[in-house]
Short mmCIF file of the C-alpha atoms (twelve columns), coordinates in Angstrom:
data_MODEL
# 
_entry.id   MODEL 
# 
loop_
_atom_site.group_PDB 
_atom_site.id 
_atom_site.type_symbol 
_atom_site.label_atom_id 
_atom_site.label_alt_id 
_atom_site.label_comp_id 
_atom_site.label_asym_id 
_atom_site.label_seq_id 
_atom_site.Cartn_x 
_atom_site.Cartn_y 
_atom_site.Cartn_z 
_atom_site.pdbx_PDB_model_num 
ATOM 1   C CA . MET A 1   -201.700 -87.659 72.854 1 
ATOM 2   C CA . ARG A 2   -202.210 -84.251 71.304 1 
ATOM 3   C CA . ALA A 3   -201.923 -82.256 74.578 1 
ATOM 4   C CA . LYS A 4   -198.522 -84.557 75.010 1 
ATOM 5   C CA . ALA A 5   -197.489 -83.508 71.615 1 
ATOM 6   C CA . GLN A 6   -198.178 -80.063 71.967 1 
ATOM 7   C CA . LYS A 7   -196.165 -80.165 75.047 1 
ATOM 8   C CA . GLU A 8   -192.787 -81.320 73.217 1 
ATOM 9   C CA . ASP A 9   -193.337 -78.912 71.025 1 
ATOM 10  C CA . LEU A 10  -193.017 -76.116 73.338 1 
ATOM 11  C CA . THR A 11  -190.602 -78.202 75.101 1 
ATOM 12  C CA . TRP A 12  -188.406 -77.830 72.157 1 
ATOM 13  C CA . ALA A 13  -189.104 -74.834 71.062 1 
ATOM 14  C CA . SER A 14  -188.061 -73.478 74.784 1 
ATOM 15  C CA . ALA A 15  -184.750 -75.389 74.295 1 
ATOM 16  C CA . ALA A 16  -183.970 -73.963 70.661 1 
ATOM 17  C CA . GLU A 17  -184.869 -70.425 72.058 1 
ATOM 18  C CA . LYS A 18  -181.988 -71.058 75.292 1 
ATOM 19  C CA . LYS A 19  -179.840 -72.452 72.485 1 
ATOM 20  C CA . MET A 20  -179.946 -69.715 70.298 1 
ATOM 21  C CA . LEU A 21  -179.962 -66.958 73.312 1 
ATOM 22  C CA . ARG A 22  -176.779 -68.756 74.399 1 
ATOM 23  C CA . ASN A 23  -175.123 -68.371 71.087 1 
ATOM 24  C CA . LEU A 24  -176.225 -64.713 70.925 1 
ATOM 25  C CA . HIS A 25  -174.617 -64.133 74.023 1 
ATOM 26  C CA . THR A 26  -171.641 -66.116 73.039 1 
ATOM 27  C CA . PHE A 27  -171.635 -64.033 69.883 1 
ATOM 28  C CA . LEU A 28  -172.129 -60.443 71.824 1 
ATOM 29  C CA . THR A 29  -169.321 -61.380 74.057 1 
ATOM 30  C CA . GLU A 30  -166.570 -62.167 71.652 1 
ATOM 31  C CA . HIS A 31  -167.586 -59.085 69.775 1 
ATOM 32  C CA . THR A 32  -167.688 -56.647 72.549 1 
ATOM 33  C CA . GLN A 33  -164.480 -58.058 73.558 1 
ATOM 34  C CA . ASN A 34  -163.141 -57.492 70.243 1 
ATOM 35  C CA . LEU A 35  -164.678 -54.168 69.990 1 
ATOM 36  C CA . HIS A 36  -162.471 -53.237 73.342 1 
ATOM 37  C CA . LEU A 37  -159.404 -54.501 71.411 1 
ATOM 38  C CA . LEU A 38  -160.240 -52.733 68.533 1 
ATOM 39  C CA . LEU A 39  -161.091 -49.758 70.029 1 
ATOM 40  C CA . GLU A 40  -157.341 -49.923 72.093 1 
ATOM 41  C CA . GLU A 41  -155.848 -50.364 69.101 1 
ATOM 42  C CA . VAL A 42  -157.495 -47.225 67.442 1 
ATOM 43  C CA . ALA A 43  -156.507 -45.051 70.674 1 
ATOM 44  C CA . GLN A 44  -152.563 -46.297 70.399 1 
ATOM 45  C CA . LEU A 45  -152.670 -45.293 66.676 1 
ATOM 46  C CA . GLY A 46  -153.850 -41.684 67.840 1 
ATOM 47  C CA . VAL A 47  -151.394 -41.607 69.742 1 
ATOM 48  C CA . GLU A 48  -148.706 -42.573 67.663 1 
ATOM 49  C CA . ILE A 49  -150.222 -40.365 64.818 1 
ATOM 50  C CA . SER A 50  -149.785 -37.559 67.402 1 
ATOM 51  C CA . SER A 51  -146.289 -38.387 67.819 1 
ATOM 52  C CA . LEU A 52  -145.758 -38.852 64.158 1 
ATOM 53  C CA . LYS A 53  -147.256 -35.155 63.730 1 
ATOM 54  C CA . LYS A 54  -145.106 -33.961 66.750 1 
ATOM 55  C CA . GLU A 55  -142.467 -35.180 65.064 1 
ATOM 56  C CA . ARG A 56  -142.870 -33.807 61.347 1 
ATOM 57  C CA . GLN A 57  -143.427 -30.695 63.164 1 
ATOM 58  C CA . GLU A 58  -139.862 -31.076 64.833 1 
ATOM 59  C CA . LEU A 59  -138.401 -31.989 61.567 1 
ATOM 60  C CA . ASN A 60  -139.874 -29.256 59.392 1 
ATOM 61  C CA . GLN A 61  -138.662 -26.661 62.148 1 
ATOM 62  C CA . ALA A 62  -135.194 -28.169 61.853 1 
ATOM 63  C CA . ALA A 63  -135.316 -28.096 57.871 1 
ATOM 64  C CA . LEU A 64  -136.282 -24.343 58.292 1 
ATOM 65  C CA . GLU A 65  -133.355 -23.427 60.476 1 
ATOM 66  C CA . LEU A 66  -130.984 -25.162 58.394 1 
ATOM 67  C CA . ALA A 67  -132.314 -23.539 55.149 1 
ATOM 68  C CA . SER A 68  -132.279 -20.281 57.181 1 
ATOM 69  C CA . GLU A 69  -128.693 -20.970 58.267 1 
ATOM 70  C CA . ILE A 70  -127.654 -22.511 54.658 1 
ATOM 71  C CA . TYR A 71  -129.075 -19.050 53.150 1 
ATOM 72  C CA . VAL A 72  -127.454 -16.710 55.569 1 
ATOM 73  C CA . GLY A 73  -124.207 -18.333 55.992 1 
ATOM 74  C CA . ARG A 74  -123.308 -19.404 52.072 1 
ATOM 75  C CA . SER A 75  -125.343 -16.694 49.983 1 
ATOM 76  C CA . ASP A 76  -124.401 -16.734 46.217 1 
ATOM 77  C CA . TRP A 77  -122.658 -14.285 45.016 1 
ATOM 78  C CA . ALA A 78  -121.826 -15.641 41.494 1 
ATOM 79  C CA . LEU A 79  -126.072 -15.436 40.688 1 
ATOM 80  C CA . LYS A 80  -126.339 -13.670 37.196 1 
ATOM 81  C CA . SER A 81  -129.871 -12.445 38.374 1 
ATOM 82  C CA . SER A 82  -128.212 -10.922 41.488 1 
ATOM 83  C CA . GLY A 83  -125.673 -8.887  39.376 1 
ATOM 84  C CA . ALA A 84  -122.961 -11.139 38.625 1 
ATOM 85  C CA . THR A 85  -121.229 -11.473 34.918 1 
ATOM 86  C CA . ILE A 86  -118.187 -12.705 33.133 1 
ATOM 87  C CA . ASP A 87  -114.861 -10.885 32.956 1 
ATOM 88  C CA . MET A 88  -114.569 -12.138 29.131 1 
ATOM 89  C CA . GLN A 89  -111.053 -10.289 28.690 1 
ATOM 90  C CA . ARG A 90  -109.343 -12.431 31.233 1 
ATOM 91  C CA . THR A 91  -111.720 -15.925 30.674 1 
ATOM 92  C CA . SER A 92  -110.829 -18.834 28.551 1 
ATOM 93  C CA . LYS A 93  -112.140 -19.538 24.997 1 
ATOM 94  C CA . THR A 94  -115.290 -21.713 24.890 1 
ATOM 95  C CA . TYR A 95  -114.782 -25.027 22.791 1 
ATOM 96  C CA . ASP A 96  -115.167 -24.887 19.102 1 
ATOM 97  C CA . CYS A 97  -115.703 -28.119 17.424 1 
ATOM 98  C CA . LYS A 98  -115.246 -27.168 14.217 1 
ATOM 99  C CA . GLU A 99  -112.488 -29.444 13.593 1 
ATOM 100 C CA . ASN A 100 -114.048 -32.694 14.863 1 
ATOM 101 C CA . TRP A 101 -116.613 -33.627 12.070 1 
ATOM 102 C CA . VAL A 102 -118.914 -35.669 14.278 1 
ATOM 103 C CA . CYS A 103 -119.140 -32.539 16.652 1 
ATOM 104 C CA . ARG A 104 -119.912 -30.577 13.714 1 
ATOM 105 C CA . ILE A 105 -122.994 -32.487 12.652 1 
ATOM 106 C CA . LEU A 106 -123.990 -33.161 16.822 1 
ATOM 107 C CA . TRP A 107 -123.616 -29.258 17.380 1 
ATOM 108 C CA . PHE A 108 -124.815 -28.147 13.638 1 
ATOM 109 C CA . PHE A 109 -128.456 -26.750 15.020 1 
ATOM 110 C CA . ARG A 110 -127.533 -25.087 17.994 1 
ATOM 111 C CA . THR A 111 -124.549 -22.821 19.201 1 
ATOM 112 C CA . PRO A 112 -122.267 -23.518 22.581 1 
ATOM 113 C CA . ASN A 113 -123.241 -22.063 25.973 1 
ATOM 114 C CA . PRO A 114 -121.813 -19.145 26.904 1 
ATOM 115 C CA . PRO A 115 -119.549 -18.753 29.904 1 
ATOM 116 C CA . ASP A 116 -122.402 -16.881 31.796 1 
ATOM 117 C CA . THR A 117 -124.083 -19.898 32.039 1 
ATOM 118 C CA . ILE A 118 -121.827 -20.964 35.189 1 
ATOM 119 C CA . LEU A 119 -123.314 -18.315 36.795 1 
ATOM 120 C CA . GLN A 120 -127.121 -19.318 36.267 1 
ATOM 121 C CA . PRO A 121 -129.372 -22.197 38.228 1 
ATOM 122 C CA . ASP A 122 -130.065 -24.303 35.533 1 
ATOM 123 C CA . VAL A 123 -127.843 -27.865 35.809 1 
ATOM 124 C CA . SER A 124 -129.596 -30.043 33.688 1 
ATOM 125 C CA . PRO A 125 -127.324 -32.363 31.155 1 
ATOM 126 C CA . GLU A 126 -125.206 -31.047 28.596 1 
ATOM 127 C CA . ASN A 127 -126.486 -27.307 29.915 1 
ATOM 128 C CA . CYS A 128 -123.038 -26.250 30.840 1 
ATOM 129 C CA . TRP A 129 -120.343 -24.290 30.009 1 
ATOM 130 C CA . PRO A 130 -117.596 -25.821 27.523 1 
ATOM 131 C CA . LEU A 131 -114.173 -24.520 27.887 1 
ATOM 132 C CA . GLN A 132 -111.632 -25.206 25.358 1 
ATOM 133 C CA . GLY A 133 -109.078 -27.997 26.302 1 
ATOM 134 C CA . HIS A 134 -108.196 -29.682 29.785 1 
ATOM 135 C CA . GLN A 135 -107.089 -26.346 31.338 1 
ATOM 136 C CA . GLY A 136 -108.458 -23.081 31.225 1 
ATOM 137 C CA . GLN A 137 -109.994 -20.344 33.589 1 
ATOM 138 C CA . VAL A 138 -112.907 -17.925 34.136 1 
ATOM 139 C CA . VAL A 139 -112.930 -14.968 36.100 1 
ATOM 140 C CA . ILE A 140 -116.144 -13.538 37.675 1 
ATOM 141 C CA . ARG A 141 -116.987 -10.147 38.147 1 
ATOM 142 C CA . LEU A 142 -118.958 -9.816  41.306 1 
ATOM 143 C CA . PRO A 143 -121.663 -7.543  42.456 1 
ATOM 144 C CA . ALA A 144 -120.272 -6.322  45.656 1 
ATOM 145 C CA . ARG A 145 -117.191 -6.639  47.189 1 
ATOM 146 C CA . VAL A 146 -117.083 -10.053 49.448 1 
ATOM 147 C CA . HIS A 147 -115.137 -11.161 52.202 1 
ATOM 148 C CA . LEU A 148 -114.823 -14.800 50.380 1 
ATOM 149 C CA . THR A 149 -115.197 -17.716 52.418 1 
ATOM 150 C CA . ALA A 150 -115.960 -20.856 50.154 1 
ATOM 151 C CA . VAL A 151 -116.545 -21.832 46.543 1 
ATOM 152 C CA . SER A 152 -118.989 -24.532 44.927 1 
ATOM 153 C CA . VAL A 153 -118.107 -26.467 41.920 1 
ATOM 154 C CA . GLN A 154 -120.801 -28.324 40.051 1 
ATOM 155 C CA . HIS A 155 -120.887 -30.400 37.542 1 
ATOM 156 C CA . ILE A 156 -123.325 -33.613 36.863 1 
ATOM 157 C CA . TYR A 157 -123.735 -37.322 37.861 1 
ATOM 158 C CA . ARG A 158 -122.544 -40.029 35.277 1 
ATOM 159 C CA . GLU A 159 -125.875 -41.724 35.645 1 
ATOM 160 C CA . VAL A 160 -127.263 -38.505 33.974 1 
ATOM 161 C CA . SER A 161 -124.551 -37.536 31.435 1 
ATOM 162 C CA . PRO A 162 -125.875 -37.939 28.014 1 
ATOM 163 C CA . SER A 163 -121.922 -39.447 27.089 1 
ATOM 164 C CA . GLY A 164 -122.213 -41.936 30.202 1 
ATOM 165 C CA . THR A 165 -118.974 -40.514 30.981 1 
ATOM 166 C CA . VAL A 166 -117.952 -37.617 33.250 1 
ATOM 167 C CA . THR A 167 -114.572 -36.946 31.563 1 
ATOM 168 C CA . SER A 168 -114.890 -33.534 30.866 1 
ATOM 169 C CA . ALA A 169 -115.624 -32.653 34.602 1 
ATOM 170 C CA . PRO A 170 -112.659 -30.523 36.005 1 
ATOM 171 C CA . ARG A 171 -110.459 -31.993 38.265 1 
ATOM 172 C CA . ASP A 172 -107.622 -29.601 40.078 1 
ATOM 173 C CA . ILE A 173 -108.811 -26.378 40.412 1 
ATOM 174 C CA . ALA A 174 -107.576 -23.075 42.210 1 
ATOM 175 C CA . VAL A 175 -109.254 -20.023 43.429 1 
ATOM 176 C CA . PHE A 176 -107.964 -16.484 43.453 1 
ATOM 177 C CA . GLY A 177 -109.296 -13.349 44.610 1 
ATOM 178 C CA . VAL A 178 -108.809 -10.291 42.348 1 
ATOM 179 C CA . ASN A 179 -108.885 -6.521  42.803 1 
ATOM 180 C CA . ALA A 180 -111.163 -4.385  40.770 1 
ATOM 181 C CA . ASP A 181 -107.853 -2.825  39.244 1 
ATOM 182 C CA . ARG A 182 -107.100 -6.252  38.668 1 
ATOM 183 C CA . GLU A 183 -103.277 -6.146  39.061 1 
ATOM 184 C CA . GLU A 184 -102.892 -8.344  42.365 1 
ATOM 185 C CA . GLU A 185 -104.654 -11.918 42.703 1 
ATOM 186 C CA . THR A 186 -104.395 -13.823 46.045 1 
ATOM 187 C CA . LEU A 187 -104.308 -17.400 46.170 1 
ATOM 188 C CA . LEU A 188 -107.479 -18.449 48.061 1 
ATOM 189 C CA . GLY A 189 -107.256 -22.210 47.704 1 
ATOM 190 C CA . MET A 190 -106.167 -25.078 46.031 1 
ATOM 191 C CA . PHE A 191 -108.739 -28.236 45.825 1 
ATOM 192 C CA . VAL A 192 -109.697 -31.390 43.701 1 
ATOM 193 C CA . TYR A 193 -113.341 -31.479 42.790 1 
ATOM 194 C CA . ASN A 194 -113.932 -35.583 42.884 1 
ATOM 195 C CA . VAL A 195 -116.594 -37.061 40.316 1 
ATOM 196 C CA . GLU A 196 -116.927 -39.976 42.756 1 
ATOM 197 C CA . LYS A 197 -118.206 -37.577 45.169 1 
ATOM 198 C CA . GLU A 198 -121.794 -35.674 45.320 1 
ATOM 199 C CA . ALA A 199 -122.418 -33.318 42.143 1 
ATOM 200 C CA . ILE A 200 -121.750 -30.230 43.899 1 
ATOM 201 C CA . GLN A 201 -118.800 -29.746 45.844 1 
ATOM 202 C CA . THR A 202 -117.797 -26.765 48.454 1 
ATOM 203 C CA . PHE A 203 -114.559 -25.826 49.360 1 
ATOM 204 C CA . PRO A 204 -113.228 -23.616 52.034 1 
ATOM 205 C CA . LEU A 205 -111.375 -20.411 50.809 1 
ATOM 206 C CA . LYS A 206 -108.354 -19.102 52.887 1 
ATOM 207 C CA . ASP A 207 -109.518 -16.249 54.877 1 
ATOM 208 C CA . THR A 208 -107.422 -13.439 54.105 1 
ATOM 209 C CA . HIS A 209 -109.389 -10.654 55.922 1 
ATOM 210 C CA . ARG A 210 -109.268 -8.699  52.706 1 
ATOM 211 C CA . ALA A 211 -112.597 -8.520  50.246 1 
ATOM 212 C CA . PHE A 212 -112.585 -8.951  46.778 1 
ATOM 213 C CA . SER A 213 -114.661 -7.680  43.696 1 
ATOM 214 C CA . HIS A 214 -113.632 -10.265 41.693 1 
ATOM 215 C CA . ILE A 215 -112.997 -14.053 41.634 1 
ATOM 216 C CA . LYS A 216 -110.430 -15.912 39.465 1 
ATOM 217 C CA . LEU A 217 -111.199 -19.540 39.205 1 
ATOM 218 C CA . ILE A 218 -108.340 -21.833 37.370 1 
ATOM 219 C CA . VAL A 219 -108.833 -25.416 35.514 1 
ATOM 220 C CA . GLU A 220 -105.553 -27.265 35.906 1 
ATOM 221 C CA . SER A 221 -107.058 -30.672 34.898 1 
ATOM 222 C CA . ASN A 222 -110.184 -32.492 33.865 1 
ATOM 223 C CA . TRP A 223 -110.936 -36.289 34.473 1 
ATOM 224 C CA . GLY A 224 -109.528 -37.327 30.854 1 
ATOM 225 C CA . ASN A 225 -111.138 -35.152 28.040 1 
ATOM 226 C CA . THR A 226 -108.804 -33.456 26.114 1 
ATOM 227 C CA . ALA A 227 -110.653 -31.410 24.090 1 
ATOM 228 C CA . TYR A 228 -112.655 -29.536 26.457 1 
ATOM 229 C CA . THR A 229 -113.953 -29.177 30.256 1 
ATOM 230 C CA . CYS A 230 -117.363 -28.747 31.352 1 
ATOM 231 C CA . ILE A 231 -118.450 -26.705 33.991 1 
ATOM 232 C CA . TYR A 232 -122.149 -26.331 35.154 1 
ATOM 233 C CA . ARG A 233 -122.340 -24.273 37.582 1 
ATOM 234 C CA . VAL A 234 -119.993 -21.889 40.221 1 
ATOM 235 C CA . GLN A 235 -121.330 -20.387 43.237 1 
ATOM 236 C CA . VAL A 236 -119.637 -17.835 45.651 1 
ATOM 237 C CA . HIS A 237 -119.703 -17.673 49.008 1 
ATOM 238 C CA . GLY A 238 -119.060 -15.087 51.419 1 
ATOM 239 C CA . LYS A 239 -120.431 -11.873 53.430 1 
ATOM 240 C CA . MET A 240 -120.391 -8.659  51.555 1 
ATOM 241 C CA . ALA A 241 -117.963 -5.942  52.824 1 
ATOM 242 C CA . LYS A 242 -119.075 -2.990  54.738 1 
ATOM 243 C CA . PRO A 243 -119.062 0.308   53.770 1 
ATOM 244 C CA . GLU A 244 -115.931 1.707   55.766 1 
ATOM 245 C CA . ASN A 245 -113.749 -1.695  54.012 1 
ATOM 246 C CA . LEU A 246 -115.114 -0.045  50.177 1 
ATOM 247 C CA . ASN A 247 -111.726 1.940   49.856 1 
# 
Protein backbone atom coordinates (compact mmCIF):
# COMPACT_ATOMS: atom_id res chain seq x y z
CA MET A 1 0.00 0.00 0.00
CA ARG A 2 2.79 2.36 0.89
CA ALA A 3 4.69 1.70 -2.34
CA LYS A 4 1.51 2.19 -4.35
CA ALA A 5 0.89 5.54 -2.67
CA GLN A 6 4.43 6.67 -3.40
CA LYS A 7 4.02 5.63 -7.03
CA GLU A 8 0.78 7.61 -7.28
CA ASP A 9 2.47 10.65 -5.72
CA LEU A 10 5.31 10.44 -8.24
CA THR A 11 2.82 10.05 -11.10
CA TRP A 12 0.88 13.09 -9.88
CA ALA A 13 4.08 15.12 -9.46
CA SER A 14 5.25 14.11 -12.94
CA ALA A 15 1.91 15.15 -14.46
CA ALA A 16 2.01 18.45 -12.59
CA GLU A 17 5.55 19.12 -13.83
CA LYS A 18 4.55 18.30 -17.38
CA LYS A 19 1.57 20.64 -17.15
CA MET A 20 3.76 23.36 -15.70
CA LEU A 21 6.31 22.87 -18.45
CA ARG A 22 3.57 22.99 -21.11
CA ASN A 23 2.21 26.20 -19.59
CA LEU A 24 5.71 27.65 -19.44
CA HIS A 25 6.32 26.71 -23.06
CA THR A 26 3.03 28.28 -24.11
CA PHE A 27 3.82 31.39 -22.09
CA LEU A 28 7.30 31.71 -23.59
CA THR A 29 6.00 31.08 -27.11
CA GLU A 30 3.29 33.75 -26.80
CA HIS A 31 5.62 36.31 -25.27
CA THR A 32 8.34 35.55 -27.79
CA GLN A 33 5.84 36.30 -30.56
CA ASN A 34 4.78 39.49 -28.75
CA LEU A 35 8.44 40.43 -28.34
CA HIS A 36 9.03 39.98 -32.07
CA LEU A 37 5.99 42.15 -32.82
CA LEU A 38 7.21 44.76 -30.36
CA LEU A 39 10.68 44.76 -31.91
CA GLU A 40 9.12 45.19 -35.36
CA GLU A 41 7.05 48.15 -34.09
CA VAL A 42 10.15 49.70 -32.52
CA ALA A 43 12.01 49.31 -35.81
CA GLN A 44 9.11 50.91 -37.69
CA LEU A 45 9.01 53.78 -35.20
CA GLY A 46 12.74 54.25 -35.73
CA VAL A 47 12.18 54.53 -39.47
CA GLU A 48 9.33 57.02 -38.97
CA ILE A 49 11.40 59.10 -36.52
CA SER A 50 14.27 59.23 -39.00
CA SER A 51 11.84 60.30 -41.70
CA LEU A 52 10.36 63.01 -39.45
CA LYS A 53 13.85 64.28 -38.58
CA LYS A 54 14.69 64.49 -42.26
CA GLU A 55 11.44 66.33 -42.99
CA ARG A 56 12.10 68.73 -40.10
CA GLN A 57 15.58 69.42 -41.41
CA GLU A 58 14.17 70.09 -44.87
CA LEU A 59 11.49 72.40 -43.41
CA ASN A 60 14.08 74.25 -41.33
CA GLN A 61 16.25 74.70 -44.40
CA ALA A 62 13.27 75.94 -46.43
CA ALA A 63 12.35 78.37 -43.63
CA LEU A 64 15.91 79.69 -43.53
CA GLU A 65 15.94 80.15 -47.29
CA LEU A 66 12.56 81.91 -47.19
CA ALA A 67 13.70 84.16 -44.36
CA SER A 68 16.82 84.98 -46.32
CA GLU A 69 14.76 85.83 -49.39
CA ILE A 70 12.44 88.05 -47.33
CA TYR A 71 15.37 89.78 -45.67
CA VAL A 72 17.20 90.41 -48.91
CA GLY A 73 14.12 91.27 -50.98
CA ARG A 74 12.19 93.15 -48.30
CA SER A 75 14.69 95.13 -46.28
CA ASP A 76 12.93 97.74 -44.15
CA TRP A 77 14.23 101.22 -44.94
CA ALA A 78 11.83 102.86 -42.47
CA LEU A 79 13.46 101.67 -39.27
CA LYS A 80 14.37 104.33 -36.74
CA SER A 81 17.28 102.20 -35.56
CA SER A 82 18.66 102.24 -39.13
CA GLY A 83 18.50 106.01 -39.43
CA ALA A 84 14.99 106.69 -40.75
CA THR A 85 13.32 109.81 -39.34
CA ILE A 86 10.05 111.73 -39.63
CA ASP A 87 9.86 115.00 -41.56
CA MET A 88 7.82 116.78 -38.91
CA GLN A 89 7.18 119.85 -41.05
CA ARG A 90 5.30 117.79 -43.62
CA THR A 91 3.61 115.37 -41.22
CA SER A 92 0.11 115.76 -39.79
CA LYS A 93 -0.49 116.76 -36.20
CA THR A 94 -0.75 114.14 -33.49
CA TYR A 95 -4.28 113.70 -32.10
CA ASP A 96 -5.05 116.04 -29.20
CA CYS A 97 -8.04 114.92 -27.15
CA LYS A 98 -8.40 118.00 -24.93
CA GLU A 99 -11.90 118.64 -26.26
CA ASN A 100 -13.08 115.17 -25.17
CA TRP A 101 -13.43 114.95 -21.36
CA VAL A 102 -13.50 111.13 -21.37
CA CYS A 103 -10.30 111.08 -23.39
CA ARG A 104 -8.71 113.65 -21.07
CA ILE A 105 -9.37 111.38 -18.07
CA LEU A 106 -8.04 108.26 -19.82
CA TRP A 107 -4.93 110.04 -21.12
CA PHE A 108 -4.23 112.12 -18.00
CA PHE A 109 -1.18 110.13 -17.00
CA ARG A 110 0.27 109.65 -20.47
CA THR A 111 1.19 111.59 -23.57
CA PRO A 112 0.27 110.58 -27.12
CA ASN A 113 2.86 108.58 -29.04
CA PRO A 114 4.93 110.66 -31.49
CA PRO A 115 4.97 110.02 -35.26
CA ASP A 116 8.24 108.06 -35.18
CA THR A 117 6.38 105.32 -33.29
CA ILE A 118 5.57 103.92 -36.74
CA LEU A 119 9.30 103.46 -37.41
CA GLN A 120 9.74 101.00 -34.56
CA PRO A 121 8.89 97.28 -34.36
CA ASP A 122 6.82 97.40 -31.14
CA VAL A 123 3.21 96.97 -32.31
CA SER A 124 1.61 96.09 -28.98
CA PRO A 125 -1.97 97.39 -28.52
CA GLU A 126 -2.19 101.20 -28.12
CA ASN A 127 1.46 101.64 -29.17
CA CYS A 128 0.47 103.47 -32.35
CA TRP A 129 0.76 107.00 -33.67
CA PRO A 130 -2.69 108.69 -33.59
CA LEU A 131 -2.88 111.30 -36.32
CA GLN A 132 -5.62 113.84 -35.91
CA GLY A 133 -8.84 113.20 -37.83
CA HIS A 134 -9.72 110.59 -40.42
CA GLN A 135 -7.29 112.03 -42.97
CA GLY A 136 -3.64 112.95 -42.75
CA GLN A 137 -0.13 112.21 -43.91
CA VAL A 138 3.35 111.28 -42.80
CA VAL A 139 6.64 111.90 -44.62
CA ILE A 140 9.50 109.53 -43.80
CA ARG A 141 13.10 110.56 -44.43
CA LEU A 142 14.94 107.39 -45.49
CA PRO A 143 18.54 106.69 -44.43
CA ALA A 144 19.56 106.43 -48.12
CA ARG A 145 18.18 106.94 -51.59
CA VAL A 146 16.14 103.85 -52.39
CA HIS A 147 14.48 102.30 -55.43
CA LEU A 148 11.13 101.64 -53.76
CA THR A 149 9.38 98.33 -54.50
CA ALA A 150 6.70 97.98 -51.80
CA VAL A 151 5.32 99.40 -48.59
CA SER A 152 3.85 97.55 -45.62
CA VAL A 153 1.25 99.05 -43.28
CA GLN A 154 0.34 97.52 -39.94
CA HIS A 155 -2.54 97.90 -37.50
CA ILE A 156 -3.74 95.34 -34.91
CA TYR A 157 -6.41 92.66 -35.00
CA ARG A 158 -9.87 93.45 -33.66
CA GLU A 159 -9.48 90.62 -31.12
CA VAL A 160 -6.59 92.35 -29.32
CA SER A 161 -7.86 95.92 -29.64
CA PRO A 162 -8.53 97.51 -26.20
CA SER A 163 -11.71 99.09 -27.60
CA GLY A 164 -12.81 95.90 -29.35
CA THR A 165 -12.92 97.77 -32.67
CA VAL A 166 -10.50 98.76 -35.45
CA THR A 167 -12.37 101.81 -36.74
CA SER A 168 -9.22 103.91 -36.30
CA ALA A 169 -7.27 101.79 -38.80
CA PRO A 170 -6.33 103.53 -42.07
CA ARG A 171 -8.36 102.55 -45.11
CA ASP A 172 -7.60 104.37 -48.38
CA ILE A 173 -3.91 105.14 -48.70
CA ALA A 174 -1.75 106.82 -51.34
CA VAL A 175 2.04 106.61 -51.49
CA PHE A 176 4.42 109.11 -53.11
CA GLY A 177 8.14 109.11 -53.67
CA VAL A 178 9.65 112.48 -52.77
CA ASN A 179 12.93 114.02 -53.91
CA ALA A 180 15.46 115.36 -51.44
CA ASP A 181 14.56 118.96 -52.30
CA ARG A 182 10.89 118.01 -51.64
CA GLU A 183 9.72 119.95 -54.68
CA GLU A 184 8.70 116.98 -56.80
CA GLU A 185 6.44 114.12 -55.76
CA THR A 186 5.76 110.94 -57.76
CA LEU A 187 2.67 108.83 -57.16
CA LEU A 188 3.78 105.24 -56.58
CA GLY A 189 0.48 103.61 -55.67
CA MET A 190 -2.97 103.79 -54.15
CA PHE A 191 -4.41 100.93 -52.14
CA VAL A 192 -6.89 99.90 -49.46
CA TYR A 193 -5.87 98.55 -46.07
CA ASN A 194 -8.47 95.86 -45.33
CA VAL A 195 -9.16 95.29 -41.62
CA GLU A 196 -10.64 91.87 -42.41
CA LYS A 197 -7.27 90.61 -43.65
CA GLU A 198 -3.85 90.24 -42.03
CA ALA A 199 -2.68 92.87 -39.55
CA ILE A 200 0.37 93.62 -41.68
CA GLN A 201 -0.34 94.14 -45.37
CA THR A 202 2.25 94.70 -48.10
CA PHE A 203 1.47 96.61 -51.29
CA PRO A 204 3.67 96.74 -54.39
CA LEU A 205 4.68 100.15 -55.71
CA LYS A 206 5.02 101.33 -59.29
CA ASP A 207 8.52 101.00 -60.69
CA THR A 208 9.63 104.46 -61.81
CA HIS A 209 13.32 103.51 -62.26
CA ARG A 210 14.09 106.33 -59.84
CA ALA A 211 15.47 106.43 -56.33
CA PHE A 212 13.91 108.54 -53.58
CA SER A 213 15.21 109.88 -50.30
CA HIS A 214 11.72 110.42 -48.81
CA ILE A 215 8.41 108.60 -48.96
CA LYS A 216 5.06 110.21 -48.30
CA LEU A 217 2.08 108.20 -47.10
CA ILE A 218 -1.32 109.89 -47.25
CA VAL A 219 -4.30 108.47 -45.36
CA GLU A 220 -7.37 109.52 -47.30
CA SER A 221 -9.87 107.74 -45.03
CA ASN A 222 -10.12 105.31 -42.13
CA TRP A 223 -12.69 102.71 -41.03
CA GLY A 224 -15.08 105.06 -39.23
CA ASN A 225 -13.29 106.91 -36.44
CA THR A 226 -13.75 110.62 -37.10
CA ALA A 227 -11.50 111.77 -34.23
CA TYR A 228 -8.22 110.08 -35.08
CA THR A 229 -6.47 107.46 -37.20
CA CYS A 230 -3.97 105.03 -35.67
CA ILE A 231 -0.94 103.79 -37.60
CA TYR A 232 1.09 101.14 -35.83
CA ARG A 233 3.92 100.63 -38.26
CA VAL A 234 5.07 101.49 -41.76
CA GLN A 235 7.80 99.50 -43.49
CA VAL A 236 9.45 100.62 -46.71
CA HIS A 237 10.95 98.02 -49.03
CA GLY A 238 13.36 98.39 -51.90
CA LYS A 239 17.00 98.44 -52.90
CA MET A 240 19.51 101.16 -52.16
CA ALA A 241 20.53 103.17 -55.19
CA LYS A 242 24.01 102.64 -56.57
CA PRO A 243 26.52 105.47 -56.07
CA GLU A 244 26.32 106.51 -59.71
CA ASN A 245 22.58 107.17 -59.26
CA LEU A 246 23.03 109.48 -56.31
CA ASN A 247 23.24 112.69 -58.35
